C-alpha positions as a LaTeX table, in Angstrom:
\begin{tabular}{lrrr}
\hline
Residue & $x$ (\AA) & $y$ (\AA) & $z$ (\AA) \\
\hline
Met1 & 158.05 & 136.91 & 63.61 \\
Glu2 & 159.24 & 133.52 & 62.39 \\
Phe3 & 158.48 & 133.82 & 58.69 \\
Glu4 & 161.39 & 131.48 & 57.95 \\
Lys5 & 159.39 & 128.61 & 59.46 \\
Ile6 & 156.63 & 129.18 & 56.91 \\
Glu7 & 159.27 & 129.02 & 54.21 \\
Ser8 & 161.25 & 126.04 & 55.51 \\
Thr9 & 158.41 & 123.88 & 56.86 \\
Leu10 & 155.47 & 124.82 & 54.66 \\
His11 & 157.50 & 125.65 & 51.53 \\
Leu12 & 155.85 & 129.04 & 51.02 \\
Asp13 & 157.79 & 132.04 & 49.78 \\
Cys14 & 157.25 & 134.90 & 52.25 \\
Arg15 & 158.00 & 137.98 & 50.19 \\
Val16 & 157.79 & 141.52 & 51.53 \\
Lys17 & 154.17 & 141.84 & 50.37 \\
Glu18 & 153.02 & 138.70 & 52.20 \\
Arg19 & 154.97 & 139.59 & 55.35 \\
Thr20 & 153.45 & 143.07 & 55.40 \\
Lys21 & 149.91 & 141.77 & 54.96 \\
Leu22 & 150.31 & 139.15 & 57.69 \\
Asn23 & 151.59 & 141.83 & 60.08 \\
Glu24 & 148.64 & 144.05 & 59.14 \\
Phe25 & 146.26 & 141.13 & 59.69 \\
Ile26 & 147.67 & 140.49 & 63.18 \\
Ser27 & 147.29 & 144.18 & 64.09 \\
Val28 & 143.69 & 144.35 & 62.85 \\
Phe29 & 142.88 & 141.05 & 64.53 \\
Lys30 & 144.20 & 142.13 & 67.94 \\
Ile31 & 142.29 & 145.41 & 67.86 \\
Tyr32 & 139.04 & 143.65 & 66.95 \\
Asn33 & 139.66 & 140.84 & 69.43 \\
Ser34 & 140.08 & 143.37 & 72.26 \\
His35 & 136.38 & 144.22 & 72.12 \\
Thr36 & 134.85 & 141.25 & 70.29 \\
Asn37 & 136.10 & 137.85 & 71.39 \\
Leu38 & 137.31 & 135.84 & 68.40 \\
Val39 & 139.96 & 133.81 & 70.22 \\
Ser40 & 141.05 & 133.59 & 73.86 \\
Lys41 & 143.75 & 135.90 & 75.21 \\
Asn42 & 146.07 & 132.91 & 75.50 \\
Asp43 & 145.57 & 132.08 & 71.84 \\
Glu44 & 146.07 & 135.71 & 70.86 \\
Asn45 & 149.60 & 135.45 & 72.28 \\
Val46 & 150.39 & 132.64 & 69.83 \\
Leu47 & 148.28 & 133.90 & 66.93 \\
Phe48 & 151.04 & 133.40 & 64.39 \\
Glu49 & 152.23 & 130.00 & 65.63 \\
Lys50 & 148.87 & 128.40 & 66.40 \\
His51 & 146.52 & 129.95 & 63.86 \\
Ile52 & 148.31 & 131.59 & 60.91 \\
Phe53 & 150.97 & 128.91 & 60.53 \\
Asp54 & 148.34 & 126.18 & 60.91 \\
Ser55 & 146.13 & 127.82 & 58.28 \\
Leu56 & 148.98 & 127.91 & 55.77 \\
Ala57 & 149.74 & 124.21 & 56.23 \\
Ile58 & 147.32 & 123.67 & 53.34 \\
Asn59 & 150.29 & 124.39 & 51.09 \\
Leu60 & 151.66 & 120.95 & 51.99 \\
Phe61 & 148.60 & 119.51 & 50.24 \\
Leu62 & 148.60 & 121.99 & 47.35 \\
Glu63 & 152.26 & 121.36 & 46.64 \\
Lys64 & 152.02 & 117.58 & 46.93 \\
Tyr65 & 149.02 & 117.47 & 44.59 \\
Asn66 & 150.56 & 120.04 & 42.22 \\
Ile67 & 147.57 & 122.41 & 42.22 \\
Lys68 & 148.87 & 125.51 & 44.03 \\
Asn69 & 149.18 & 127.56 & 40.82 \\
Lys70 & 145.74 & 126.74 & 39.42 \\
Lys71 & 142.69 & 128.99 & 39.57 \\
Leu72 & 140.50 & 127.36 & 42.21 \\
Ser73 & 137.43 & 128.09 & 44.31 \\
Leu74 & 137.71 & 127.32 & 48.03 \\
Leu75 & 135.01 & 127.13 & 50.71 \\
Asp76 & 136.09 & 127.65 & 54.33 \\
Ile77 & 133.38 & 126.22 & 56.60 \\
Gly78 & 133.08 & 127.82 & 60.04 \\
Ser79 & 135.80 & 130.34 & 59.31 \\
Gly80 & 135.46 & 132.06 & 62.70 \\
Gly81 & 138.19 & 134.70 & 62.96 \\
Gly82 & 139.21 & 134.08 & 59.36 \\
Phe83 & 141.23 & 130.88 & 59.76 \\
Pro84 & 142.29 & 129.45 & 57.43 \\
Ala85 & 140.60 & 131.71 & 54.84 \\
Ile86 & 142.49 & 134.98 & 55.38 \\
Pro87 & 146.07 & 133.62 & 55.47 \\
Ile88 & 145.28 & 131.53 & 52.38 \\
Ala89 & 143.86 & 134.60 & 50.61 \\
Val90 & 147.10 & 136.50 & 51.34 \\
Phe91 & 149.29 & 133.90 & 49.64 \\
Phe92 & 147.04 & 132.56 & 46.89 \\
Lys93 & 145.65 & 135.36 & 44.71 \\
Asn94 & 144.67 & 132.72 & 42.15 \\
Phe95 & 142.07 & 131.30 & 44.58 \\
Glu96 & 138.55 & 132.65 & 45.02 \\
Ile97 & 137.91 & 132.05 & 48.73 \\
Tyr98 & 134.51 & 131.90 & 50.41 \\
Pro99 & 134.70 & 131.96 & 54.24 \\
Ile100 & 131.31 & 131.07 & 55.70 \\
Asp101 & 130.10 & 131.45 & 59.28 \\
Ser102 & 126.67 & 131.96 & 60.81 \\
Ile103 & 127.93 & 134.36 & 63.51 \\
Ala104 & 127.67 & 137.96 & 62.32 \\
Lys105 & 130.50 & 139.36 & 64.47 \\
Lys106 & 132.93 & 136.87 & 62.95 \\
Ile107 & 131.94 & 137.60 & 59.37 \\
Gly108 & 132.02 & 141.29 & 60.30 \\
Phe109 & 135.68 & 140.91 & 61.19 \\
Ile110 & 136.44 & 139.06 & 57.96 \\
Glu111 & 134.75 & 141.86 & 56.01 \\
Leu112 & 136.93 & 144.37 & 57.87 \\
Ala113 & 140.09 & 142.37 & 57.19 \\
Lys114 & 139.16 & 142.09 & 53.51 \\
Lys115 & 138.92 & 145.87 & 53.30 \\
Glu116 & 142.04 & 146.68 & 55.35 \\
Leu117 & 144.22 & 144.09 & 53.59 \\
Met118 & 142.63 & 144.70 & 50.15 \\
Leu119 & 141.86 & 141.01 & 49.63 \\
Glu120 & 139.64 & 141.09 & 46.56 \\
Asn121 & 139.68 & 137.29 & 46.31 \\
Leu122 & 137.85 & 136.95 & 49.66 \\
His123 & 134.05 & 136.62 & 49.59 \\
Pro124 & 132.60 & 136.33 & 53.14 \\
Leu125 & 129.18 & 134.72 & 53.65 \\
Cys126 & 127.10 & 135.07 & 56.82 \\
Leu127 & 124.84 & 132.02 & 56.93 \\
Arg128 & 124.80 & 128.36 & 57.84 \\
Val129 & 126.57 & 126.24 & 55.28 \\
Glu130 & 123.54 & 124.00 & 54.71 \\
Asn131 & 121.65 & 127.11 & 53.60 \\
Leu132 & 124.05 & 127.91 & 50.76 \\
Glu133 & 122.39 & 128.67 & 47.44 \\
Lys134 & 121.66 & 125.66 & 45.22 \\
Asp135 & 124.05 & 126.96 & 42.58 \\
Lys136 & 126.91 & 126.42 & 45.05 \\
Arg137 & 126.17 & 122.70 & 45.28 \\
Glu138 & 129.08 & 120.72 & 43.78 \\
Phe139 & 130.64 & 124.09 & 42.92 \\
Phe140 & 133.90 & 124.30 & 44.88 \\
Asp141 & 137.22 & 122.76 & 43.90 \\
Ile142 & 138.25 & 122.57 & 47.56 \\
Ala143 & 136.45 & 122.85 & 50.89 \\
Val144 & 138.31 & 123.22 & 54.18 \\
Ser145 & 137.34 & 123.23 & 57.84 \\
Arg146 & 139.37 & 123.80 & 60.97 \\
Ala147 & 138.25 & 122.93 & 64.51 \\
Val148 & 134.52 & 122.93 & 63.69 \\
Ala149 & 133.12 & 119.43 & 64.27 \\
Pro150 & 134.01 & 115.71 & 64.33 \\
Leu151 & 134.86 & 114.32 & 60.91 \\
Asn152 & 131.64 & 112.33 & 60.41 \\
Ile153 & 129.61 & 115.51 & 60.99 \\
Ile154 & 131.71 & 118.03 & 59.07 \\
Leu155 & 131.78 & 115.70 & 56.07 \\
Glu156 & 128.02 & 116.07 & 55.68 \\
Tyr157 & 128.32 & 119.85 & 55.71 \\
Ala158 & 131.24 & 119.99 & 53.26 \\
Ile159 & 131.04 & 117.23 & 50.68 \\
Pro160 & 127.75 & 118.29 & 48.99 \\
Tyr161 & 129.39 & 121.57 & 47.93 \\
Val162 & 132.57 & 120.02 & 46.52 \\
Lys163 & 132.87 & 119.19 & 42.83 \\
Gln164 & 133.20 & 115.56 & 41.80 \\
Gly165 & 136.93 & 114.95 & 41.78 \\
Gly166 & 137.46 & 117.84 & 44.19 \\
Tyr167 & 138.80 & 117.71 & 47.74 \\
Phe168 & 137.76 & 118.39 & 51.29 \\
Ile169 & 140.66 & 119.15 & 53.64 \\
Ala170 & 139.99 & 118.64 & 57.35 \\
Tyr171 & 142.47 & 120.26 & 59.75 \\
Lys172 & 142.73 & 117.88 & 62.69 \\
Ser173 & 144.82 & 117.04 & 65.75 \\
Lys174 & 146.80 & 113.89 & 66.38 \\
Asn175 & 143.62 & 112.27 & 67.78 \\
Ser176 & 142.22 & 111.94 & 64.27 \\
Pro177 & 142.45 & 108.10 & 63.96 \\
Asp178 & 139.34 & 107.76 & 66.13 \\
Glu179 & 137.51 & 110.33 & 64.04 \\
Ile180 & 138.51 & 108.55 & 60.84 \\
Lys181 & 137.21 & 105.26 & 62.23 \\
Asn182 & 133.88 & 106.85 & 63.17 \\
Ala183 & 133.55 & 108.51 & 59.76 \\
Gln184 & 133.56 & 105.36 & 57.62 \\
Asn185 & 129.78 & 105.31 & 57.21 \\
Ala186 & 129.68 & 109.00 & 56.28 \\
Leu187 & 132.45 & 108.53 & 53.72 \\
Ser188 & 130.49 & 105.71 & 52.07 \\
Ile189 & 127.11 & 107.47 & 52.04 \\
Leu190 & 128.50 & 110.77 & 50.76 \\
Asn191 & 130.62 & 109.14 & 48.03 \\
Cys192 & 134.07 & 110.22 & 49.09 \\
Glu193 & 137.27 & 108.61 & 50.31 \\
Ile194 & 140.33 & 109.49 & 52.35 \\
Thr195 & 143.30 & 109.57 & 49.98 \\
Asp196 & 146.00 & 110.92 & 52.25 \\
Thr197 & 146.96 & 112.31 & 55.65 \\
Ile198 & 149.68 & 114.94 & 55.95 \\
Asn199 & 151.34 & 115.51 & 59.33 \\
Tyr200 & 153.14 & 118.61 & 60.53 \\
Asn201 & 154.10 & 120.34 & 63.78 \\
Leu202 & 153.20 & 123.83 & 64.88 \\
Pro203 & 156.17 & 126.06 & 65.87 \\
Leu204 & 155.26 & 126.07 & 69.55 \\
Lys205 & 157.40 & 125.24 & 72.57 \\
Glu206 & 155.31 & 122.19 & 73.38 \\
Asp207 & 154.85 & 119.28 & 70.96 \\
Tyr208 & 151.80 & 120.19 & 68.91 \\
Thr209 & 151.23 & 117.71 & 66.10 \\
Arg210 & 148.60 & 118.50 & 63.48 \\
Glu211 & 147.21 & 116.65 & 60.50 \\
Leu212 & 145.49 & 117.41 & 57.24 \\
Ile213 & 143.02 & 114.69 & 56.28 \\
Ile214 & 142.65 & 114.70 & 52.50 \\
Ile215 & 139.24 & 113.51 & 51.28 \\
Lys216 & 138.43 & 113.18 & 47.58 \\
Lys217 & 134.86 & 113.29 & 46.26 \\
Thr218 & 134.42 & 110.29 & 43.99 \\
Asp219 & 130.79 & 110.62 & 42.90 \\
Arg220 & 127.76 & 112.87 & 43.18 \\
Thr221 & 126.32 & 113.47 & 46.67 \\
Pro222 & 122.75 & 112.21 & 47.22 \\
Asp223 & 120.30 & 115.12 & 47.09 \\
Lys224 & 119.09 & 114.69 & 50.68 \\
Tyr225 & 122.44 & 115.87 & 52.08 \\
Pro226 & 123.26 & 118.03 & 53.88 \\
Arg227 & 120.33 & 117.66 & 56.25 \\
Lys228 & 119.32 & 120.34 & 58.74 \\
Thr229 & 121.69 & 120.94 & 61.64 \\
Gln230 & 119.30 & 119.57 & 64.27 \\
Thr231 & 119.02 & 116.30 & 62.32 \\
Ile232 & 122.76 & 116.03 & 61.76 \\
Lys233 & 123.47 & 116.48 & 65.48 \\
Lys234 & 120.72 & 114.10 & 66.52 \\
Ser235 & 121.50 & 111.37 & 63.98 \\
Pro236 & 125.04 & 111.79 & 62.60 \\
Leu237 & 126.04 & 109.54 & 59.72 \\
\hline
\end{tabular}
């Protein structure tokens, strides 16, 4: 396993403890994935390169903004098979991480991984993000989302739950300029702004460029957002 690429590219120290937990995570994931489809078989073959490494790219943001050692709350929207929530939980014990997904089998896996890897800072939630309790509104220091929805849509799901002055990190592909262009209205309505984009490459044979879009919440979100999913899909911002 190419732990050195996490260290050299993402600037994360892979000690024995982190290496052991990542190996345990991969074993648990593959067993669960054999009977409950979390990712395709092709993706399972590049689980480390395409999913774990990508998840940990958040450190490029944390390091640049000098917040990796702070105690923070993080919401992972549409966590699926636990990406990026579980790899982040392995490396950042100072973060309280809330992976949320409406599909029970996916949250069931995250619950299993929490138990097997003894990740006490992981707090899985099985519900739609727009149905989060009111006390979680403007609660999180950081929200993240990976491969869930176009930027203008995922912004409406994420930003209402981020603190003023906090950040939403969208994991995106190199096609993100079009998404950024289409999200200008959403950024304005939801009172947030793009402050940075951070590019990196996955350690795959083919060229696989990825990007973190860094969005800062500048003011309070209007109470009407997020709307119900049907409305968001029918009339995106």
